[in-house]
C-alpha positions in Angstrom: 0.0 0.0 -0.1 1.2 3.5 -0.9 1.9 5.9 1.9 0.1 8.7 -0.1 -3.7 9.3 0.1 -5.5 7.3 -2.3 -8.7 8.4 -4.0 -10.6 6.0 -1.6 -9.0 7.4 1.7 -9.1 11.1 0.6 -12.5 11.0 -1.3 -13.6 14.1 -3.5 -11.7 16.4 -1.2 -8.5 15.1 -2.5 -9.1 15.7 -6.0 -10.5 19.3 -5.4 -7.5 20.3 -3.2 -5.3 18.6 -6.1 -7.3 20.2 -8.6 -7.0 23.7 -6.9 -3.1 23.5 -6.7 -2.5 22.4 -10.0 -4.6 25.4 -11.3 -2.8 27.7 -9.3 0.2 26.7 -10.3 -0.6 26.9 -14.1 -1.9 30.3 -13.5 1.3 31.4 -11.9 3.6 29.5 -14.3 1.9 30.4 -17.7 2.6 34.1 -17.5 5.9 33.8 -15.6 7.3 31.5 -18.7 6.2 34.1 -21.2 8.1 36.9 -19.1 11.1 34.7 -18.8 10.9 33.9 -22.6 11.3 37.7 -23.3 13.6 38.6 -20.3 16.3 35.8 -20.3 19.3 36.2 -22.6 19.8 34.1 -25.3 23.1 32.8 -24.2 24.6 32.7 -20.8 27.8 31.8 -19.0 27.1 29.2 -16.2 29.4 29.1 -13.5 28.3 25.8 -12.1 27.8 24.0 -15.2 29.5 20.7 -14.0 27.5 20.8 -10.7 24.3 21.2 -12.6 24.9 18.1 -15.1 26.3 15.8 -12.6 23.6 16.6 -10.2 21.1 15.8 -12.7 22.7 12.3 -13.7 23.3 11.9 -10.1 19.6 12.1 -9.3 18.7 9.7 -12.2 20.9 7.5 -10.6 19.7 7.7 -7.2 16.2 7.5 -8.0 16.8 4.5 -10.2 18.7 2.5 -7.2 16.0 3.2 -5.0 13.5 1.8 -7.7 15.8 -1.3 -8.3 15.9 -1.6 -4.2 12.0 -1.3 -3.7 11.1 -3.6 -7.0 13.5 -6.0 -5.6 11.4 -6.3 -2.5 8.2 -6.0 -4.7 7.3 -3.2 -2.8 4.5 -0.9 -4.5 6.0 2.3 -2.9 8.4 1.5 -5.8 5.9 3.6 -8.1 7.5 6.9 -6.4 10.9 6.7 -7.3 10.1 5.0 -10.6 8.0 8.0 -11.3 10.9 10.4 -10.3 13.3 8.4 -12.8 10.7 8.8 -15.3 10.5 12.5 -14.9 14.3 13.2 -14.7 15.1 11.3 -17.8 12.7 13.5 -19.6 14.3 16.6 -18.1 17.9 15.0 -18.9 16.8 14.8 -22.4 15.2 18.1 -22.7 18.5 19.6 -21.4 20.9 17.7 -23.2 19.1 18.8 -26.3 18.4 22.4 -25.4 22.0 23.0 -24.1 24.1 21.1 -27.1 26.0 23.2 -29.6 24.4 22.7 -33.4 26.4 20.3 -35.4 27.4 16.7 -34.2 27.1 17.7 -30.5 23.2 18.2 -31.0 22.8 15.1 -33.2 24.3 13.1 -30.4 21.9 14.7 -27.8 19.0 14.0 -30.1 20.1 10.5 -30.9 20.7 9.8 -27.1 17.4 11.1 -26.1 15.4 9.2 -28.9 17.3 6.0 -28.5 17.9 5.7 -24.6 16.4 8.5 -22.1 12.8 8.7 -23.9 12.1 5.0 -24.2 13.4 4.6 -20.6 11.3 7.4 -19.3 8.4 5.8 -21.0 8.8 2.6 -19.8 9.3 4.0 -16.3 6.1 5.9 -16.2 4.1 3.1 -17.8 5.7 0.9 -15.1 4.6 3.5 -12.3 0.9 3.4 -13.7 0.7 -0.5 -13.5 2.4 -0.4 -10.1 -0.6 2.3 -8.8 -3.1 0.4 -10.8 -3.6 3.6 -12.8 -3.1 1.6 -16.0 -6.8 0.4 -16.3 
């Protein structure tokens, strides 16, 4: 059993609160993204470039290890790190492509995303849906 509230335990209030929070986040982030699009520079020197990349790939490794550990125990809570792994893989593909230089570097990023990161992310999210029973 997952430690998170389920629709059965939370009832309609769980969905109402979740919907309200999701709408609030959407309402704030859409104009924020438009403002960022117009305000941010096209290029930027990033002082902690390695920290960012190692941190993202490290997070994928940690969530994948947690997934493997919980899946080995057949623990349904594995859906949580499995979902995190899938989400981080999507982010990794996005940032690999968006931050690569045009030419061979970009081609490699697109191929890596298409062949490895995106299929693994889809598989992880599909597994999470199965583990939570949402696949029906």
